[in-house]
N, C-alpha and C positions, 0 to 999 in steps of 0.2 A: 401507386394504384395501377392494376393491370387494365389494359385496354379491353373493352367489351364490344361485342358486335350488336348492332341494332338493325334488324330487318323489317320489323313491323311495330308501329306505335299506335296505341289507343289514345284518343283525345277525350279526356274526361270533362267535356264542356260542350257548348252549343254556340250558335250565333256566329258573329263575324270573326271572333278569335279562333274558333274551331276551323272555319273556312280558311283563315290565314295560315294556320299551322299545316293544314292538309296540303296547301299549295307548295309550301317549302318541302314537305315530305315527297310530293310528286316530283319536284325538281331534283331531289337527291335520290330518286328511285327507291324510296322506302315506302312500304305499304302502310296504308292508313286505315284505322278502325274508328268508326263513329259510334256514339251511343245516343239514343234519342227517347224522349218521353212521347206518349201517344199524341200529344198536341204538336209535336215536331215531326210527325210522320212524313210530311212533304217538305221539310226544311232543307235548305241548301246544303248544310254540312252533312246531312245524311245522304243526299244524292251525290255529293262530290266524293265521298270517301270510297275506298275500295271495298270495305265491308261495313255493316252497321248492325248494332245489337239493340233491341228494345229494352227500355227501362220501365215500361208500363205506365199506369196512370196515377194520379194523386198529387199531393203536395211535393215540394222540393225534397223533403226528407225521404220520400219514397222513390225519387228518381235521381236527379243530378247530385244530390247530397247523400245518396245511399252507397256507402263504401263497399259493402258486400256485393251489391249488384254490379258495380263497376269492376271490381276485382274479378268476379266470375266471368264477366264479358271479356276481360283481357285474357284470362286463362283459356276460355273456350275458343277464342280467336287465334291463340298462339302468339300473341303479342310479346315482344321483348321488353317494352317500356311503356310508360304512361306519361303523357304531357297534360298538365292540369289547366293550362291557359291562365286566365285571371278570374277572380271571384270563385264562387262555389267552393271546391275542396282545395284550391290552389295554395292556401296557407294553413292547411289542416295537418298538423304533425302526425295525428293518428292515421291519416291516409298514407303518409310517407312510410310509416312503419308497416302498414298493411302491405304496401308494395314490396318492401324489403322482405317481409316474411314469406312472400310468394314468389321470390326471385324475379321480381319485376323492377326494372330500372326506373326510378322516379326522376323525371327531367326537371330538376330544381335542387334547392339546398337540402341538407340533412334535417332530420326531425328536431334535433336539439337546437340548432341555429334558428329554425323556424319558430320554435317555442319561445326562444329568447327574444327575437326581433319581431315576431308576429304579434306579441302582446305589447301594446304601446306603453303600458306602465313599466314593464321590465326593460323595454328598450330605452326609455327615458333615463332610468336609473343607470343603465350601462353607459349611456352617453355622458352622464355626469361624472362617472368614475374615470372616464378617459379624457376629461377636461373639455368636452364639447358643450358649447352653450345651449341651454334649454330655457323655456319660459317657466314661470311659476306653475306648479301643478298640485293637485290634491286627489288622493285616492282613498278608497274605502267603500263600505256599503252605503246605501242611501242615508241611513240614520247618522252615520259618522260624518258624511259630507254636510248634511243639513245642520248638524251641531255647530259647524264652523261657517255656516252661511253668512253670518254678519261680518266675518273677517275677510271674505273673498274680495279680490281686486276687480270689481265689475267694470266692464262687461267680461264674462267668462264664457268658455266654450265647453259644452259637454260632448264627449266623444266615446265611441265604442272602443273598448280595450282590444277587441279581437278582430277588428275589421277596418275598412276604409271605404272609399268611393262616396263619401258623404252620408252613408247610411248610419242612422243613430246619432247624427250630429245636430246640435242645437245651440244657438247663441242665447245667452241670458243676460239681460241688461239690468234687472232689478232682483233683489233678494226674494220678493214674493212670487216670482215666476219660477224659482228654482225647483220646487217640489214636483210640479206638474211636468216640467221639462225633463227631470231625471227619470220619471216613470215612462214618459213617452220614448225617450232615447233608449232606455233599457228594453222596452218592448220591441222596438225596431231592430236593435242589435241582436236580441235573442232570435227574432224571426229570420234575419238574414244570415247571421254567422253562427247561430246555435249557442251563443254565449251573451247573456244580458249584462255583463260587467261593463261599467262605464267609469270614466274619470273626468275631472274638471281641470282645465288649464286656463291661464291668462289669455285673453283675446288681445292680440296686437292690433292697434288702430292703423288703418290704411296699409295692411300688409301686402306683400308680394309672396307668391308661392312658387318656389324654384326648386328643382330636383336634379339629381345627378344619376345618370345611367352607369351602372357598374357591371363588369364582367370579371369573374374570378375562377381560376381552374384549380385542379388538385395538385398542382406543382408549385404553388406559392405565388403565382402571377395574379396580380390585381390591377386592372386598368379601368379608366373611365372613358365613356364615349361622349363627353361634354354634358352640358346642362340643357334642361328644358324649362321654359317659363310657363307656368300653368295658372296664372293669376285670374284669368277670366272664368268665372264660376257662377252657377245659379244653384240655389238650394244646397250650397256647400259641395257641389260636384262640378268638376271641370267641364267646360264646353269648348274652349279654344286653348291650344297649346302651341308654343313656338320655340324654335332654337335657331341661333343662340338667344339667350335672354337679352332683350333690348335695354335692360335696366342696369346690369352690373358693369362696373368698370373693370379693366383688366386685372387690377390687383385683387379686388374682391372676388372676381370670378375664379382666379387661381386658388385663392384661399378656400373657397367653397369646394372646388374639385379635390383639393388636397385633403380636406377634412373628411369628405365622403370616402376616399380611398383609404385613409387612415383607419376609419371606423371598421371598414370591411376587413382590413388586414388584422386588426386587433381581435376580431371575433372569429377569424378563420373562415370567412364566408366563401361559399362555392356556388357557381352558376351565375345567372343574371339576377340583378336586384336593383332597386332604386332607393336612394337616400333622399328624403324630402326635407326641405327647410322652409321656415317662414323668414322673410326678410323685411326689416322695417324701413322707414323712410331715410335712415342714415346708412343703409346697406349693411347694417348689423344683421347677422343671420343666426337662427336658432334651430337646433335639431327638432324635427317634427315627428318623423317616424321612418321606418324602413319597410318597404314592400318587398317581400321575399318571393318574387314572381315576376313574370313579364307584365309590363304596364299596358293599359289601354293605348297610351300615347306613344308607344315605342316606335311606330313608323316615322315620327318626326326625326328621331335619331338615325334611323336607317336611311332616310332620304338624304341626310347631310353627310353621312359617313360611308354609305355604300355597303355597310355591314348588315347581313341578315342575322338578327339577334337570335331567332329560333334555331338557325343552323348552328350558331355558336353554342347555344344551350345543349343541343344534341352532342356536339363535339366534346363539351366539358363533361356531360353525363356519361360518356363512354370512357372517360378517364384520360383523354388525350390532352396534350398541351394546346393552349389557345393558338390560333393561327395569327395572332396579332400581338404586337408589343405597343407600349404607349407612344413611342416615337413614330410608329407606322400609322397612327390614327390621324387622318386628315379630314377635318370637317369643312365642307364647302358650302358657300351660299347661306341661304336662309330657308327654313321650312316652317310651315304652319299647318296645324290640323284643326278641323272643325267637326264636331260630333253632331250628327243629325239624329234627332229624337222624335218619337211619336209623342208629342206634348204640345200644349197650347200656351204660348207665352202670354197671351192676353187673358188667361185664366189661371194665373199663378203657376205656370208651367206644369199644370196637372197632366198626367199621362192621358193619351188618347188612343187606347188600343182599338183595333178594328181592321177593316179590309183595305189593303192596298190595291187599287184598281189599275194603276199604271206605274211603271218604274223604268227609268232610263238614266244611265250614268253618263256624266259628261266626258267628251272626248277632247280634252284640252291638254296641250303640251305641258309637261311638268307636273301632272297630277297623278295621283294614285287613289283608288277607292277600295277600302276594306269594308265589305258589306255582309250582312246576314241574309240578304235576299237577292234574287236576280230576276224576279217576275212577280206578277200579282199574287198576293198571298194574304194570310191573316196574321197580324201582329197581336200576340196573346197578351192578356193582362197579367199572366202568371210570371212574367220575366221583366227585367230591366227594359225600358222603352227605347234604348238606342237601336237604330236601324242600320246606320252606316257611319263611316268616317271618311272625310275628304281631306287628303293630304296634298299640299302644294309646295313645290320647291322652285326657287329662282335665285338669281345672283345676289339679291339683297332683300330686306324686309319689305320695302315698298313694292318691288316687283312680285314678291311672293303673295302679298295681299291682293294685288291687281289680278294675278292668276286665280286666286281663290274667288274673287268677285265674278270673274267670267265663268268659272267652273260651277259656282253655285247657281248662276242663272240657268245653266244647261242641265242641272241635276233635277230630274223630274220624279216626284213622289206624289201620287194622287190617291184620293179615297179617304184619307184621314188627315187630321191637322198635324203639321210638323213645325219644328223651329227653324226651317230653312230660311224663310224670309226674314225672320228675326236675326239670324246670324249675318245675313246680308247687310242689315242695317248696322249691326255692331261693328263690322269691319269697314264700314264707310264712316263711322262716327269720328268727328275731329279729335276727340280725346284718345280714342284707340289709336288712330293714325299717329298721334303725337306721343304715344306711350304714357299718357297721363291716366293710369289705371291702378286699381287695387282690387282685392277680392270682392269688394262691395260694388263694383262698377255696374253690374246689371241691376242691382237694387237702386243705386243712386240715380242712374239714368233711365229708370223704368219708363217714366212718362215721355222722355225725349225719344226713346227707341220705339215705343208703341205709336207715338204720334208720327214719327218718320215712316213707320211701316204703313200706316193708314194713308199718309200723304203719297207714298210711292204708288199705292193702289189707285188713289184718286187721280193721280197724274196721267194714268193710262186712259185712252179713249174708250169709253164704255161701248160706243157703237162698233168699234173694231172687235171688241170681245164678243159682242152679240152676233156679228156677221160670221166670226170664226165658228161659233156654236151653230149658227144657221147652216153652214156648209156641212158640218159634221152630222147634224141631225137629219138634214135632207138626204145625205148620201150614205146613211148607215147601212142600208141594204147592199150597197155596192161593196162596202168594207166586209160585210159578213157573208154575202152570197155571191159576190163577183158578178152581180147582174149588170147588164148594159142597157136595160130599158129605162130611160130617164123617167117616164111617166109612172112606171112601177115604183121607182125610187121616190118620186114626189108624192104619190099616194094622195092623202087627204088634201095636200096643198094644191093639187090640180084644180080643185073646186073652190078652195078658200084661200085666196091670195092675200087676205088681210087677217092679221092675228097679233098677239102680243108675245114678246119674249121677256122673261124676268131674269135679270143679272144681279145677283147679290141683293135681292129685294127691290131693285129698281125696274119698273115696267117700261118697255119700249114698244111702240106701235110699229109693226112691220108691214110693208106693202111690197109684194113681189110683182114687178112689171114684166120681166122676162126671165125664163128659166130654161136654159139649154142643157145638153148633156154635161158640160163642164163649166158653164158660166151662169151667174145669176145677177140680175140688175133689179134695183128697187130703191126704197128709201126707208130709213129708220127715224121715227119722230120728225119726219119731214126733210131729213138730210139724205141726199142720194148716195148710193154705194154701188160699186161694181166689184164682184169677186169671181175669180177663176180658180177652179180646182186643178192643181198641178200634179198631185200624187199623194200616196199615203204609204206608211210602213207601220203595221200594227197600230199603235196609238198616236203615231206621228202623222200630222197632216200638213202638207205644203200647199199654200194658196198664194194667189196674186190679189192683193187687197188694195183697191184704189191705186193701182200702179206700183205697189210695193210688194216684194216677196216676203212672206212671213212663214215661219215654222211654228206650229202650235201643237200641243198635245191634248187629246181629249179622251175621256173615259166616263163610264156611267157608275155612280156610286150605289150603295145599298138602298137608298131612297129613290132610285131610278131618276136621279138628276144628273146632268152632265157637268163634269168638271173640265174647264178649259184652262190650260196653262198658257198664258200670254205674257211674253217678255219676262219669263221666270216666275210669275205669280199665278196662283190658282184662283179661279172664279167659278162659283156654282151658278149654272144656268138651266132654265127649262122653259118649255112652251106652256103658257097658261091654258091653252085649249086642249092639252093632253092631261089625262089623269095619271098621277103617279100612284099606282095601286099599293106599292110596298111602303108608302110613307104614312106614318101614323099621325094624321092631322089632329086627332082627338088628344093624343098624349102631348103633342106639341103645345096645345092650348093649356092642358093641365099643368105642364111644367112651370108655367108662369104664375100658377096659383100660390100665393104666399102661405096658404094653409097646408100645402103638400110638400113634403121633403123627399127628394130623390137623390141618389148618388150621382155625381158628375161622370162616373165611369163604372164599368164592372169591377167588382172587387169583393173583399171579405170584411164583414162587420167584426171589428176587433174590440170595440168598447161602446157601451150605451151609457150615457151620463145622466139620463133622466128616467122617470117612471111616470106611468099614467096618472094624470091629475096634477102634475107639477105646473106651476106658473113659471113661464120663461120670458126673458126679455130679449130684445133684438141683439143678435150677435152671440147668443149662447151656443156653445158647442154641444150639440145634441148627441151626435153619433160620430165615431171615428171609423172610416173605411180604409182598409189597406189595399192598395193596388200597385202593381209593378214595384213592390218592395218599399213603397213610400206610404206614410199615413196621411190621410186627408180628413180634415175636420169638416163635418157637415153642420152648418150653423143656421139659426133662424134669421129671417130678415124682417121680423116684426115681433111685437109683444104678443104672446098667445098663451094658451093652456094646452097641455098634452092630452089629447082625447084617446088616441090608441097608438101603441107601439106594434108595428106589423112585422118586425124582424127580430132575430135573436143573435146574440154574440156567436161568432164563428160561422154564421150563415153566409153563403155566397149570394151576391145580389148583382143584378145588371142595372143599367141606367134607366130602365123603365119601371123598376120595382119601387112602389111607394114604401118609404121607411117608417115615417111617422105621420099621423094625421093630427093636425092642430085645430083648435077652435078659438 
């Protein structure tokens, strides 16, 4: 293969992976071209790229999944190549062929290999042909699968044939659940991958999920960059990955690595790819799938090996021989990655799109942050809810976990609910520390983790949180206007030194005894406090609180309430003598009405299961709302009758829109 030149690359993606690719391109002095939908007009990847081309408005098929628009942008920009990132078009062979037809280098494998390995059904068959172990599987259309429902080895797992990332994946424990699960999985797969084909495979009890990173060039060289353990998952999607696997012994590790390399050699694979396996309690492994693209968790491997996988992808795509042989790969220490999502662990991990009001990345040795944002912005309901990835590296697993614990505490995301505090509890859990885990860990330990999260919050002194808020609220004019007149800052408080502060629903009586330009003294619920203002930097506030130096982060959310990050946890605070004009108190009361159904988040109505006049019982799934590529069942919490249906299928709704009225 002749060596090709690459001077300019278009990234056919968005979010943190687009940002991560652009940074490697900048280091290599290769120009970058971003594409963006209208709702990404202010996104970091657009601002960071050398050039950016609009994709317009509308659903994904009209923007990031529109092959013609992306090819046109590449040609108009004069790009030599396209990097697909992960998701979207990254495993679409038609996109690969469109690149080739327009003399654009596709930074990834060829279309034929992608078709072969991108479809899980075909990939399973190939693995069988080459003597690689797989679990029991069943393919066919819905009717064919249902005909064999009674013979399946329950529990079984329904999976999208054309995709990954947990989309379209559902576990079925009983035969009577199969029909509905097939329909739901097929809808999700069609929506996210453009292909509703699904298949059924045996579900291994207490499984581990372990994968191997592969690099292969056009000169017959195939190497592995060791393995990653991705067992910690929620909703069948990874949230914590680490390398090396703390599970495998040396013999099984080598067998796994050799099997992955063998498979890639057999199919003539080129570029970066990942071979995934399910591992049972006896360390027997079964081929799961191959991802013919860069993985979300690739930084774990980069941190251990020092190899920039995107740089190697570019080198291979140019037709050059890899700069590495297997003997040269030296993996050092232990690395762990934690995915930070806009989601609510206390509400079934439902996505929580909305406005980020403050953002600050940790400055901790041994850490790396790959993020889609760098400042306050809006996280759209139109995309996957991942905001950032925190990757930590140290000499061993314990040290890497300790680094992650410190870094998580200093990672500030305010304005919407995230899984940050939940991840913090996961990596402190005794079973995680002892590697007593499987893919059901989050479900099995749900109550333990949520109780620990609440206990961590309750262990913090509420008076300290209230005083931190008090300083921020008292000095907001100084932050915004650089005023030096303390009485102008104090305003209303000059005349009213007694009032209430509410912290997470708990009211505290405040009495201000003295207020100077930098110091306040008083008491909260009868307990004295002294706080001195030391300085601020954007949302960061430094104070001396009862003789201790504290750093807190404060910002104001869309309801005009102040969010205070104290010791790594967010708390909502406000003064009860101030009206929050943007807060809809009426709707807040209505949302508690059992006769009123609303969506827990903005999204699209994909299915209505009832009609007006129907009698329904508690727990009935009334409506299915799709948001951030996941389906969410809206159920009743009481027995009732459907009076009115106020929405239609395919209608976009927000979390204020009443969906159904019950009587």
